[in-house]
LUMKE-800904 format. One record per residue (C-alpha): residue in one letter; x, y, z; chain. Coordinates in steps of 0.001 Angstrom, whole numbers. Last residue first. Layout:
# LUMKE-800904
residuo / x / y / z / cadena
a / X / Y / Z / A
...
***
This chain:
# LUMKE-800904
residuo / x / y / z / cadena
a / 11701 / -56623 / 23132 / A
a / 11551 / -53097 / 24039 / A
p / 13950 / -51694 / 26853 / A
k / 13364 / -52701 / 30785 / A
t / 12635 / -50376 / 33060 / A
k / 13625 / -47980 / 36212 / A
f / 12364 / -44972 / 35961 / A
q / 14028 / -40934 / 36882 / A
f / 11569 / -38779 / 35806 / A
l / 12618 / -34580 / 35213 / A
i / 10193 / -31718 / 35324 / A
s / 11070 / -28248 / 34140 / A
t / 8898 / -24766 / 34939 / A
g / 9824 / -21788 / 33385 / A
n / 12939 / -19684 / 34280 / A
n / 13314 / -21316 / 37708 / A
h / 10629 / -23415 / 38799 / A
d / 12398 / -26899 / 39158 / A
e / 10991 / -30184 / 39576 / A
f / 11781 / -33859 / 40094 / A
m / 9978 / -37379 / 39689 / A
k / 11066 / -40441 / 41102 / A
g / 10263 / -43846 / 38843 / A
d / 9265 / -47131 / 39963 / A
l / 7246 / -47278 / 36388 / A
q / 3846 / -47770 / 38098 / A
q / 5052 / -45360 / 40710 / A
t / 4856 / -42857 / 37996 / A
l / 2049 / -43529 / 36901 / A
l / 556 / -42612 / 40138 / A
q / 2090 / -39784 / 40245 / A
i / 908 / -38519 / 37202 / A
l / -2428 / -39562 / 37949 / A
k / -2595 / -37426 / 41232 / A
t / -1121 / -35000 / 39406 / A
g / -3829 / -34730 / 36676 / A
f / -6536 / -35222 / 39170 / A
g / -6285 / -32258 / 41206 / A
t / -9432 / -30608 / 40530 / A
g / -8762 / -27931 / 38537 / A
k / -7666 / -24636 / 38962 / A
p / -4126 / -23328 / 40287 / A
v / -3278 / -21878 / 43647 / A
l / -1137 / -18764 / 43403 / A
g / 250 / -17801 / 46292 / A
v / 4074 / -17973 / 45011 / A
v / 3242 / -18041 / 40878 / A
k / 4873 / -21570 / 39942 / A
g / 6843 / -21059 / 36145 / A
i / 5690 / -18046 / 33994 / A
g / 6432 / -20320 / 30910 / A
n / 9187 / -21487 / 29221 / A
d / 8307 / -25239 / 29567 / A
a / 10295 / -28277 / 29721 / A
v / 9525 / -32337 / 30115 / A
k / 12155 / -34346 / 30791 / A
l / 12289 / -38113 / 30513 / A
t / 15434 / -40571 / 32011 / A
l / 15241 / -44049 / 31389 / A
t / 16952 / -46766 / 33146 / A
e / 17675 / -50220 / 32922 / A
p / 19228 / -50440 / 29686 / A
t / 21140 / -47818 / 30834 / A
s / 21509 / -44286 / 29609 / A
q / 17975 / -44518 / 28237 / A
s / 16519 / -40623 / 26819 / A
l / 13540 / -39203 / 26450 / A
s / 13719 / -35340 / 25719 / A
i / 10129 / -33172 / 25387 / A
l / 10756 / -29264 / 25414 / A
i / 7877 / -26881 / 25146 / A
n / 8559 / -23017 / 23868 / A
g / 6633 / -20049 / 24097 / A
k / 3815 / -17362 / 22574 / A
v / 1577 / -15435 / 25459 / A
d / -1834 / -16139 / 24723 / A
n / -2604 / -14212 / 27793 / A
p / -1806 / -16854 / 30334 / A
f / 1389 / -19231 / 29090 / A
a / 2334 / -21625 / 31765 / A
y / -1319 / -22274 / 33298 / A
k / -3256 / -24230 / 30863 / A
l / -1128 / -25073 / 27760 / A
a / 1802 / -26156 / 30636 / A
n / -809 / -28161 / 32395 / A
t / -1672 / -30214 / 29148 / A
l / 1852 / -31082 / 27866 / A
l / 2456 / -31644 / 31637 / A
e / -1002 / -34309 / 31508 / A
n / 77 / -35755 / 27941 / A
v / 3222 / -36424 / 29051 / A
i / 2144 / -38852 / 32156 / A
l / 30 / -40420 / 29737 / A
g / 2169 / -41252 / 27130 / A
i / 4954 / -42319 / 29622 / A
p / 2269 / -44874 / 30760 / A
v / 1153 / -45815 / 27677 / A
a / 5129 / -46263 / 26517 / A
t / 6009 / -48759 / 29360 / A
d / 3406 / -51472 / 28972 / A
v / 4041 / -50859 / 25040 / A
d / 7594 / -51526 / 24989 / A
l / 10199 / -49051 / 23608 / A
e / 11644 / -48374 / 21142 / A
l / 14286 / -44919 / 20443 / A
h / 15274 / -42538 / 18197 / A
e / 17249 / -40380 / 19379 / A
m / 16222 / -36992 / 21818 / A
a / 15093 / -33176 / 21712 / A
c / 11133 / -33258 / 20951 / A
e / 10215 / -29958 / 20189 / A
i / 6664 / -28551 / 20930 / A
k / 5910 / -24593 / 19497 / A
i / 3214 / -22908 / 21593 / A
k / 1410 / -19901 / 19926 / A
d / 324 / -20925 / 16664 / A
e / -600 / -24436 / 17241 / A
a / -2796 / -23589 / 20200 / A
n / -6212 / -24291 / 19413 / A
f / -6271 / -26560 / 22753 / A
s / -7509 / -29724 / 21082 / A
d / -5020 / -28687 / 18161 / A
l / -2010 / -28179 / 20476 / A
v / -2998 / -31982 / 22641 / A
g / -2928 / -33677 / 18905 / A
e / -85 / -32113 / 17672 / A
g / 2324 / -32740 / 20800 / A
l / 897 / -36457 / 20733 / A
n / 1942 / -37063 / 16781 / A
l / 5569 / -35369 / 17759 / A
f / 5597 / -37866 / 20929 / A
y / 4947 / -40777 / 19141 / A
d / 7610 / -39862 / 16522 / A
k / 9763 / -39750 / 18979 / A
m / 8436 / -42217 / 21084 / A
e / 9047 / -45559 / 18171 / A
i / 6678 / -48221 / 20084 / A
s / 7316 / -51303 / 20396 / A
g / 5876 / -55004 / 20259 / A
l / 4455 / -55509 / 17149 / A
n / 7361 / -54529 / 15249 / A
e / 6902 / -53714 / 11739 / A
g / 4350 / -50719 / 12421 / A
q / 898 / -50050 / 11278 / A
y / -718 / -52114 / 13775 / A
l / 1161 / -50897 / 16885 / A
k / 1514 / -46841 / 15387 / A
q / -2493 / -46799 / 15749 / A
h / -2374 / -48802 / 19018 / A
i / 32 / -46178 / 20567 / A
i / -2216 / -43355 / 19088 / A
g / -5360 / -44211 / 20702 / A
m / -3397 / -44552 / 24065 / A
s / -2930 / -40633 / 24014 / A
q / -5959 / -39905 / 22004 / A
v / -7938 / -41325 / 25200 / A
r / -5866 / -39105 / 27400 / A
n / -6932 / -36260 / 25241 / A
q / -10267 / -36840 / 25321 / A
s / -10200 / -36786 / 28698 / A
e / -8425 / -33544 / 29226 / A
i / -11317 / -32513 / 26428 / A
i / -13989 / -34003 / 28699 / A
a / -12301 / -31995 / 31959 / A
d / -12260 / -28920 / 30101 / A
k / -16127 / -29233 / 29061 / A
t / -16707 / -29606 / 32866 / A
a / -15012 / -26512 / 34119 / A
s / -16691 / -24738 / 30937 / A
d / -20105 / -25305 / 32222 / A
e / -22483 / -24908 / 29129 / A
l / -21846 / -28788 / 27876 / A
q / -23521 / -29965 / 24742 / A
a / -20585 / -29785 / 22629 / A
s / -18402 / -31714 / 25563 / A
h / -21160 / -35100 / 25187 / A
l / -20556 / -35061 / 21805 / A
a / -16517 / -34486 / 22005 / A
l / -16782 / -37285 / 24817 / A
l / -18848 / -39666 / 22125 / A
s / -15862 / -39308 / 19436 / A
k / -13022 / -39606 / 22016 / A
v / -15099 / -42780 / 23363 / A
l / -15111 / -43826 / 19307 / A
e / -11557 / -43671 / 18839 / A
l / -10657 / -45725 / 21696 / A
n / -12522 / -48339 / 20084 / A
n / -11129 / -47890 / 16378 / A
k / -7782 / -48002 / 18194 / A
v / -8299 / -51533 / 20232 / A
r / -10039 / -52807 / 16847 / A
h / -6621 / -52120 / 15147 / A
h / -5084 / -53081 / 18165 / A
i / -6453 / -56937 / 17907 / A
e / -6329 / -56919 / 13967 / A
k / -2100 / -56394 / 14567 / A
l / -2086 / -58981 / 17193 / A
l / -4529 / -61463 / 14972 / A
l / -2308 / -61047 / 11928 / A
v / 934 / -61447 / 14138 / A
n / -510 / -64560 / 15903 / A
q / -1555 / -66319 / 12385 / A
k / 2033 / -65748 / 11429 / A
n / 3695 / -66597 / 14012 / A
k / 1047 / -70044 / 14110 / A
t / 2514 / -70751 / 10541 / A
d / 5837 / -70534 / 11329 / A
l / 5644 / -72773 / 14361 / A
q / 4100 / -75248 / 11984 / A
a / 7047 / -75237 / 9555 / A
n / 9202 / -74961 / 12312 / A
l / 7882 / -78099 / 13632 / A
l / 8104 / -80282 / 10087 / A
r / 11560 / -79126 / 10112 / A
l / 12729 / -80471 / 12726 / A
e / 10903 / -83553 / 12525 / A
q / 12638 / -83897 / 9250 / A
n / 16110 / -83065 / 10481 / A
k / 15439 / -85841 / 12891 / A
k / 14584 / -88431 / 10444 / A
q / 17619 / -87717 / 8239 / A
r / 19914 / -87603 / 11033 / A
k / 20555 / -91190 / 11253 / A
k / 20709 / -91330 / 7164 / A
y / 23371 / -88995 / 7238 / A
y / 25354 / -90267 / 9622 / A
y / 25259 / -93438 / 7309 / A
f / 25876 / -91207 / 4420 / A
l / 29378 / -89990 / 5772 / A
g / 31803 / -91017 / 2623 / A
f / 28799 / -89202 / 48 / A
l / 28649 / -85903 / 1613 / A
i / 29356 / -84630 / -2020 / A
f / 26781 / -86145 / -3473 / A
a / 24410 / -86365 / -426 / A
l / 24820 / -82529 / -475 / A
l / 23916 / -82083 / -3707 / A
s / 20528 / -84020 / -3433 / A
a / 19328 / -82225 / -522 / A
l / 19675 / -78830 / -2261 / A
v / 18055 / -80340 / -5219 / A
i / 15107 / -81971 / -3357 / A
y / 14759 / -78651 / -1042 / A
m / 14363 / -76901 / -4521 / A
i / 11536 / -79418 / -5146 / A
k / 9678 / -79003 / -1674 / A
a / 10141 / -75122 / -2039 / A
r / 8061 / -75730 / -5117 / A
q / 5729 / -77995 / -4155 / A
q / 4880 / -75088 / -1210 / A
q / 4235 / -72606 / -3993 / A
a / 1915 / -74653 / -5911 / A
i / 161 / -75245 / -2026 / A
k / -227 / -71544 / -1479 / A
e / -2114 / -71177 / -5281 / A
d / -4533 / -73637 / -4279 / A
q / -5493 / -72088 / -1592 / A
f / -5470 / -68579 / -3166 / A
y / -8059 / -70653 / -5677 / A
i / -10409 / -72359 / -2487 / A
t / -10713 / -68681 / -1674 / A
a / -11643 / -67423 / -5337 / A
n / -14216 / -69821 / -4951 / A
k / -15706 / -69527 / -1707 / A
q / -16250 / -65779 / -2276 / A
g / -18792 / -66384 / -5138 / A
t / -20872 / -63853 / -4239 / A
e / -20192 / -59531 / -4097 / A
y / -22618 / -56501 / -3105 / A
k / -23515 / -56503 / 174 / A
a / -20273 / -59203 / 671 / A
q / -17710 / -55967 / 391 / A
v / -19019 / -54487 / 3371 / A
e / -18405 / -57882 / 5425 / A
s / -15272 / -58211 / 3627 / A
e / -14427 / -61910 / 3379 / A
l / -13309 / -61340 / -480 / A
a / -10428 / -58503 / 837 / A
v / -9509 / -60658 / 3948 / A
i / -8680 / -63289 / 1028 / A
a / -6991 / -60508 / -519 / A
n / -4575 / -60048 / 2603 / A
d / -3863 / -63464 / 2552 / A
k / -2683 / -63424 / -814 / A
i / -383 / -60926 / -151 / A
d / 683 / -62390 / 3474 / A
v / 824 / -66003 / 1566 / A
y / 3279 / -63887 / -1262 / A
a / 5484 / -62658 / 622 / A
e / 6814 / -65782 / 2763 / A
a / 6703 / -67826 / -309 / A
y / 8701 / -65320 / -1910 / A
l / 11269 / -64944 / 1095 / A
n / 11470 / -68862 / 863 / A
n / 12329 / -68852 / -2672 / A
y / 14952 / -66121 / -1790 / A
y / 16749 / -68058 / 443 / A
l / 16428 / -71330 / -1971 / A
a / 17718 / -69655 / -4908 / A
l / 20830 / -68319 / -2755 / A
k / 21267 / -71705 / -1735 / A
y / 20976 / -72980 / -5499 / A
e / 23479 / -71021 / -6921 / A
g / 22917 / -72907 / -10329 / A
l / 22469 / -69210 / -12256 / A
s / 19279 / -70862 / -13154 / A
e / 18284 / -71318 / -9271 / A
y / 19869 / -67717 / -9256 / A
i / 17285 / -66151 / -11635 / A
n / 14538 / -67955 / -10255 / A
s / 15061 / -67018 / -7166 / A
v / 15646 / -63454 / -8041 / A
h / 12096 / -63480 / -10159 / A
m / 9844 / -64808 / -6748 / A
y / 12080 / -62514 / -4803 / A
n / 10695 / -59467 / -7426 / A
e / 7051 / -60919 / -7105 / A
w / 7142 / -61012 / -3618 / A
l / 8201 / -57165 / -3438 / A
s / 5085 / -55972 / -5622 / A
r / 2870 / -55087 / -3050 / A
i / 5441 / -53574 / -812 / A
r / 5342 / -50094 / -1099 / A
g / 7025 / -49390 / 2548 / A
s / 9770 / -47099 / 478 / A
k / 12925 / -48968 / 1802 / A
k / 12002 / -52169 / 1040 / A
i / 10562 / -51239 / -2634 / A
l / 13878 / -49585 / -3302 / A
d / 15937 / -52831 / -2098 / A
i / 13671 / -55074 / -3654 / A
a / 13942 / -52959 / -7298 / A
e / 17919 / -52923 / -6899 / A
l / 18152 / -56587 / -6650 / A
n / 15710 / -57092 / -9632 / A
y / 17769 / -54816 / -11792 / A
p / 21108 / -56502 / -10777 / A
l / 20193 / -59506 / -11422 / A
a / 18474 / -59116 / -14930 / A
e / 22080 / -59090 / -17006 / A
r / 23342 / -61905 / -15263 / A
y / 20008 / -64269 / -16240 / A
k / 20267 / -63154 / -19738 / A
g / 17502 / -66298 / -20455 / A
q / 15110 / -63976 / -22507 / A
m / 12557 / -63811 / -19958 / A
l / 15137 / -62926 / -17407 / A
y / 15922 / -60100 / -19356 / A
v / 12427 / -59041 / -19623 / A
h / 12155 / -59587 / -15519 / A
g / 14723 / -57460 / -14969 / A
i / 13623 / -54583 / -17104 / A
n / 10350 / -54808 / -15346 / A
a / 11922 / -54774 / -11583 / A
l / 13807 / -51452 / -12886 / A
s / 10375 / -49977 / -13947 / A
p / 8883 / -50662 / -11455 / A
y / 11681 / -49678 / -8953 / A
l / 12110 / -46033 / -10321 / A
y / 8865 / -45025 / -8816 / A
r / 10154 / -44583 / -4629 / A
e / 13197 / -41822 / -6374 / A
l / 10933 / -39603 / -7857 / A
g / 13351 / -36637 / -8781 / A
l / 11095 / -35992 / -11633 / A
n / 14637 / -36592 / -14144 / A
k / 14982 / -39603 / -12409 / A
s / 11645 / -40337 / -12377 / A
t / 10948 / -39686 / -16583 / A
k / 14491 / -41815 / -17257 / A
l / 13024 / -44884 / -15560 / A
n / 9565 / -44232 / -17565 / A
t / 11136 / -44189 / -20595 / A
e / 13261 / -46846 / -19992 / A
y / 10185 / -49043 / -19077 / A
d / 9068 / -48427 / -22346 / A
a / 11745 / -48819 / -24147 / A
i / 12371 / -52575 / -22679 / A
a / 8748 / -53589 / -23424 / A
a / 9045 / -52319 / -27216 / A
e / 12271 / -54640 / -27234 / A
y / 10673 / -57369 / -25203 / A
n / 7997 / -57927 / -27836 / A
d / 7459 / -61197 / -26486 / A
m / 3499 / -60443 / -26050 / A
y / 4026 / -60990 / -22501 / A
k / 6310 / -58422 / -22271 / A
y / 4606 / -55447 / -24508 / A
i / 1387 / -55823 / -22265 / A
n / 4419 / -55310 / -19359 / A
g / 5282 / -52515 / -21217 / A
r / 1918 / -51086 / -22148 / A
w / 1549 / -50914 / -18081 / A
n / 4742 / -49035 / -17575 / A
i / 3212 / -46332 / -19903 / A
s / -50 / -46131 / -17903 / A
a / 1700 / -46011 / -15237 / A
m / 4081 / -43180 / -15994 / A
m / 1101 / -41302 / -17597 / A
p / -250 / -41347 / -13735 / A
i / 3054 / -40420 / -12790 / A
g / 3797 / -37327 / -14047 / A
f / 3173 / -36505 / -17892 / A
e / -152 / -35098 / -18240 / A
g / -669 / -32696 / -21271 / A
l / -5042 / -33478 / -21340 / A
d / -4746 / -34678 / -24561 / A
e / -1107 / -37017 / -24073 / A
y / -3312 / -38131 / -20862 / A
i / -5671 / -39244 / -23029 / A
d / -3877 / -40660 / -25486 / A
i / -2107 / -43168 / -22601 / A
s / -5697 / -44370 / -21298 / A
k / -6599 / -45238 / -24897 / A
n / -3404 / -46991 / -25610 / A
i / -4062 / -49209 / -22188 / A
t / -7448 / -50487 / -24274 / A
a / -5542 / -51156 / -27685 / A
l / -2988 / -52938 / -25857 / A
a / -5576 / -55121 / -23751 / A
d / -7334 / -56042 / -26686 / A
q / -4349 / -56835 / -28933 / A
l / -3721 / -59074 / -25782 / A
d / -6620 / -61379 / -26472 / A
v / -8680 / -61949 / -23487 / A
g / -7631 / -64286 / -20952 / A
s / -7551 / -62623 / -17628 / A
f / -4301 / -62110 / -16959 / A
l / -3554 / -59229 / -19382 / A
q / -7356 / -57950 / -19383 / A
n / -7082 / -56994 / -15742 / A
n / -4707 / -54463 / -15769 / A
a / -5879 / -53056 / -19632 / A
k / -8947 / -52055 / -17140 / A
y / -7173 / -50517 / -14616 / A
r / -5525 / -48377 / -17636 / A
y / -9153 / -48067 / -18948 / A
s / -10362 / -46515 / -15820 / A
l / -7452 / -44562 / -14883 / A
a / -7807 / -42843 / -18720 / A
l / -11434 / -42541 / -18061 / A
d / -11244 / -40402 / -14789 / A
e / -9314 / -37878 / -16403 / A
k / -11204 / -37524 / -19747 / A
e / -14611 / -37250 / -17772 / A
n / -17064 / -36564 / -20579 / A
l / -20104 / -37593 / -18181 / A
r / -21440 / -39742 / -21222 / A
k / -18054 / -41537 / -21249 / A
q / -17409 / -41454 / -17419 / A
i / -20752 / -43474 / -16968 / A
a / -19730 / -46280 / -19151 / A
i / -16129 / -46040 / -18526 / A
a / -17158 / -46876 / -14987 / A
k / -19419 / -50124 / -15787 / A
n / -16303 / -51199 / -18142 / A
c / -14177 / -50685 / -15138 / A
y / -16377 / -53543 / -12720 / A
e / -16694 / -56007 / -15773 / A
v / -13020 / -55782 / -16169 / A
g / -12765 / -56177 / -12486 / A
k / -14765 / -59365 / -12862 / A
a / -12859 / -60801 / -15355 / A
y / -9723 / -60313 / -13353 / A
r / -10763 / -61981 / -10111 / A
n / -6455 / -62349 / -8910 / A
e / -7718 / -60685 / -5922 / A
y / -4806 / -58063 / -6532 / A
y / -7034 / -57698 / -9757 / A
l / -9972 / -57516 / -7953 / A
l / -8917 / -54358 / -6035 / A
d / -8419 / -52456 / -9316 / A
g / -12211 / -53156 / -10211 / A
i / -13496 / -51876 / -7466 / A
h / -11277 / -48843 / -7527 / A
s / -12926 / -48265 / -10926 / A
y / -16369 / -48933 / -9890 / A
c / -15909 / -46371 / -6791 / A
q / -15104 / -43964 / -9466 / A
a / -17889 / -43960 / -11454 / A
i / -20113 / -44007 / -8086 / A
g / -18691 / -40796 / -7921 / A
k / -19149 / -39638 / -10839 / A
q / -22561 / -40423 / -11234 / A
n / -23704 / -38655 / -7578 / A
n / -26872 / -40713 / -7040 / A
t / -27183 / -39035 / -3441 / A
k / -27158 / -41919 / -1907 / A
e / -25316 / -43821 / -4134 / A
f / -21744 / -42079 / -3189 / A
l / -22680 / -42513 / 217 / A
e / -22988 / -46025 / -334 / A
l / -20110 / -46062 / -2745 / A
a / -17101 / -44237 / -253 / A
r / -18157 / -46882 / 2171 / A
y / -17876 / -49609 / -312 / A
t / -14224 / -47951 / -1303 / A
q / -12906 / -47734 / 2549 / A
e / -14646 / -51656 / 3311 / A
t / -12362 / -52742 / 282 / A
a / -9184 / -50610 / 1214 / A
i / -9593 / -52206 / 4726 / A
g / -9394 / -55800 / 2818 / A
y / -7204 / -54895 / 595 / A
e / -3501 / -53892 / 3377 / A
t / -1641 / -54295 / 281 / A
k / 194 / -50931 / 2442 / A
l / -362 / -49021 / -1112 / A
a / -4051 / -50692 / -1283 / A
y / -4462 / -49066 / 2373 / A
i / -3059 / -45702 / 765 / A
t / -5406 / -45737 / -2605 / A
k / -8847 / -46762 / -408 / A
f / -8253 / -43842 / 2299 / A
d / -7991 / -41276 / -334 / A
l / -11295 / -43313 / -1747 / A
y / -12893 / -42863 / 1993 / A
i / -11902 / -39123 / 1908 / A
n / -13977 / -38989 / -1535 / A
a / -16796 / -40152 / 58 / A
l / -16384 / -37707 / 2751 / A
a / -16615 / -34619 / 1026 / A
f / -19404 / -35773 / -572 / A
d / -21124 / -37017 / 2751 / A
n / -20443 / -33336 / 4183 / A
q / -22354 / -34387 / 7809 / A
q / -20261 / -31159 / 9344 / A
k / -19120 / -33082 / 12081 / A
t / -17751 / -36287 / 9631 / A
y / -16354 / -33640 / 7198 / A
i / -14161 / -32168 / 9929 / A
d / -12981 / -36256 / 11862 / A
k / -12179 / -37247 / 7577 / A
v / -9925 / -34600 / 7028 / A
k / -8377 / -34821 / 11012 / A
e / -7993 / -38867 / 9887 / A
l / -6575 / -37629 / 6502 / A
y / -3531 / -36234 / 8413 / A
f / -2498 / -39079 / 10484 / A
f / -2943 / -41733 / 7698 / A
a / -728 / -39443 / 5512 / A
s / 1942 / -39484 / 8404 / A
d / 1941 / -42997 / 8041 / A
l / 2364 / -43014 / 4599 / A
k / 5420 / -41610 / 4927 / A
s / 7272 / -38625 / 2339 / A
y / 6645 / -38057 / -1501 / A
e / 3441 / -39466 / -2769 / A
r / 2198 / -40344 / 598 / A
h / 3074 / -37695 / 2640 / A
y / 2288 / -35003 / 112 / A
i / -1195 / -36033 / 139 / A
s / -1601 / -36031 / 3739 / A
l / -450 / -32497 / 3426 / A
y / -3036 / -31403 / 632 / A
r / -5774 / -32991 / 2715 / A
y / -5205 / -31346 / 5766 / A
s / -5373 / -27960 / 4157 / A
h / -8287 / -29026 / 2598 / A
a / -9926 / -29425 / 6044 / A
l / -8336 / -26873 / 7241 / A
s / -10171 / -24571 / 4312 / A
n / -13443 / -25892 / 4312 / A
q / -13245 / -25499 / 8485 / A
n / -12227 / -21756 / 7896 / A
n / -11592 / -20071 / 11565 / A
t / -9980 / -17653 / 10405 / A
d / -6948 / -18099 / 12483 / A
k / -7652 / -21927 / 12093 / A
s / -7584 / -21599 / 8135 / A
l / -4444 / -19062 / 8729 / A
e / -2327 / -21718 / 10366 / A
i / -3434 / -24718 / 8053 / A
a / -2298 / -22703 / 4772 / A
k / 1163 / -21987 / 6562 / A
f / 1205 / -25809 / 7347 / A
a / 108 / -26618 / 3340 / A
n / 2741 / -23656 / 1808 / A
n / 5455 / -25876 / 3628 / A
k / 4538 / -29484 / 2784 / A
i / 4205 / -28053 / -877 / A
l / 6772 / -26353 / -907 / A
i / 8991 / -28948 / -258 / A
s / 7691 / -31069 / -2684 / A
d / 7837 / -28351 / -5645 / A
a / 10071 / -30376 / -7801 / A
p / 7492 / -33341 / -7696 / A
i / 4521 / -31072 / -9080 / A
e / 1242 / -33406 / -8794 / A
i / 325 / -30602 / -5812 / A
h / 1229 / -27693 / -7704 / A
t / -2095 / -26590 / -9120 / A
e / -3889 / -27436 / -6445 / A
l / -1693 / -26189 / -3797 / A
w / -1370 / -22909 / -5206 / A
y / -5290 / -22353 / -5281 / A
i / -4955 / -22912 / -941 / A
l / -2258 / -20804 / -1143 / A
s / -3928 / -17995 / -2568 / A
d / -7395 / -18395 / -963 / A
l / -5554 / -18408 / 2585 / A
r / -3746 / -15129 / 1278 / A
k / -7234 / -13924 / 573 / A
k / -8566 / -14531 / 3529 / A
d / -5732 / -13483 / 5449 / A
p / -5710 / -9983 / 3654 / A
n / -9285 / -9369 / 4601 / A
q / -12614 / -9523 / 2018 / A
g / -14673 / -6674 / 1684 / A
f / -14608 / -7082 / -2182 / A
s / -15530 / -10483 / -2450 / A
f / -13676 / -14053 / -3033 / A
e / -15632 / -17261 / -2124 / A
t / -15865 / -18316 / -5368 / A
c / -12056 / -18994 / -5166 / A
i / -12715 / -21696 / -2574 / A
l / -15417 / -23475 / -4445 / A
v / -13119 / -22813 / -7449 / A
a / -10302 / -24741 / -5451 / A
i / -12207 / -27864 / -4253 / A
i / -13923 / -28241 / -7774 / A
t / -9879 / -28295 / -9138 / A
l / -8982 / -30853 / -5998 / A
t / -11475 / -33110 / -7798 / A
k / -10345 / -32913 / -11355 / A
k / -6880 / -33540 / -10210 / A
m / -7685 / -36656 / -7947 / A
***
């Protein structure tokens, strides 16, 4: 990534000329600063602030390339230091710009950025699709560097599908190209992905150790001692661990633990903690291992990067079983089973990807392998149930007759619960897929409207289509939040309003003059309530931007939503604009006003207007809280 960003910065810096205006020089300086500091954790706050400054200057100077780079740096900031959902949001903006420019090279690199984020969220099927989209574009232009990067990322994804030999094969293809091109940073990453697969592919572990040491040596030569180097050191510790060289493994993990603390990288603490706990477990030091794995679980859930969660649940279950605490062992074994099924289902989805099918065969064998894995973990759960049942039978021997009568009914309930649990998981996956497809379809509608708008000359018609785009976007954001979130039945409204406001400001190119604030607490609403409220707020924001601030006057818009009782919602949208001018008839069709009235009736609400000191619109809805 560092080399790609360097290329971007060089391209921008070559645009310098003696006739440059101050804004252009300042913008180039900001982009260069971001490129050289994006991987420095201590500068994370400045990275965010400077990215926003670069975005504003890019819009002021109408520099779409710099705007795309600024959005991409902001996405990387959220991916590495903040929220993955926000990383998605800004990366979508980058993709939109490069799609309009038909810039295949830049678009291919954005697909690889999407792969990284989806892999962190264990959505391996989508990550695989993004990688093959990038590969298709790189092959179209015979870009050998890009092709090699895609081979390397495919090798990484094959590791999570347990297709280790195939993963080594793809990494070797990448390494051959990168050696020829002398792409050292890319080569170091490919060596790490290859060592990942070698650890479990059946090769001599000395070969895996030699491979990961090549990665570490390259990073040392490049002066890279941050996150990429930490990842390679962590994997060398894993190889030492399975070579039974526990002392060397602990040394590598503790090195990373110290580096993470020094750099303030809390989310990178958990691999070291989890692996130290695992080494103690392998040595039979159960009480020493337990606190490390429990702390790792807390950090994993906090960070949202859950792909190693199942493994830590398994280790904690094994520790409690070895300590004779069978109830806790069974509890964590059930958590492990659920997490393992989810992550392996995601891997099977990757195998069944239509895009990957153009390049890969043998999906059936891999699917059968994962099914065998599921059967094995179910057998383990069954053994745990038998152990616990035996202990209870011994304690309750005096009530043996009653226990036998209840045993049959309990067995039927367990079977029914298992069936319901399986059905529930299927429904959750299906519902996420539905929301994902709805969001994609709404994005398609928005793109079609944008294409149509670009061909129109009449400003009134063009404005009407832009308003329609914003309405479609307001619904699309809701479905995006649903399939990316944990709760499929509700939307967190403050975060939604912030994203909606950014989209509307962007469509009117008003970020530099209008500020939107959300003065409200955390509040979740069901989708049937969130959609009409989102459309109402979208219309009010559109009206405010069109009429409240004429002649490029700067101003503020305040959005608040509160729930005074479980059945009452109060929505307020206020601006400090010119208010209602007597005798002035607003331009437009009046469709937005009618839409607001219909949506208010739909929610059994009332609307109140106040035009003193700007415009304030207040709504009171009778509704129900989110499930």
